[in-house]
N, C-alpha and C positions, 0 to 999 in steps of 0.2 A: 504494500500500500504506500503510495507517494502522495504527500500533501504539497500543493503548489500555492504559493502566495503571490498575488499580483503586485507588481512594483507600484509604489505610490508616486515615484518621480523618476525621470531619466536624466535629471540635472545633477551633476556631481558638485559637492561643496568646494569652495576655493581652497587652494593649497595653503596650509598654515605657514605663517611667517616665522623665521628664526628669531628666537628671543635673545635679548642681551643677557650677559652674565651679571649676577649680583656680586658686588665686591667681596662679600663675606664668604662666597662659595668658590673662590679661585685659589689656585696654588701657583707656585713659581713656574712650573712647566707650562701651565695654561697661559700665564702672562707672557712668557717667552714666545709661545706659538702665536698669540694674538699680535704681539709686536712685529713678528716676522711677516704676518699676513696683512697688516693694516696698510692703508694708503695714506693715513694721516701723517703730517710732517712734523708735528710737535706733540709733546706729552699732554698738554692741555686738551687739544682736540681728540687725542687718542682716548683719554679717560672719559670725555663726554660722549664719544661715539660708541665705544665698546662695552660700556657698563650701564646698567639700569640705575636710575636715581642719582646720577652724578651730573649736576648742572655745572655751569661755568663757575659760579662763586665757590661751590664746594671743591671743584677740581683745583681752583686757584689756592684754596686753603690747604689741600693735600700736598700740593707742590711747594707752597710757601712763597707764591708770587704776590707782590704788592706793587701798585703804581705809586711812585713818589710824586712830590708836588710838581715836578717838571714833566710828568707824563711818561717817565722812563721806568722800565721794569727794574725792580730790586728783588733779590731772592733772600728769603729768611730761612736759614737752616738752623735747626736746634738739634743737638745730639743729647 
């Protein structure tokens, strides 16, 4: 005995989009691979493009970039 069900649609759903990585779920090997594969030319754009929930201001804080009064970049490194 065979039961056949009629199709309700002939339209396939759209292909899912690749999701970005969450910063807490990456390891060094994944970061190295992402850097090797990215087309971004600087770290600020890389962080904003490759990871979810990292906007410009947060990426700047992670890197330690600040604009001084003359509009020039200054880097703040703390160890």
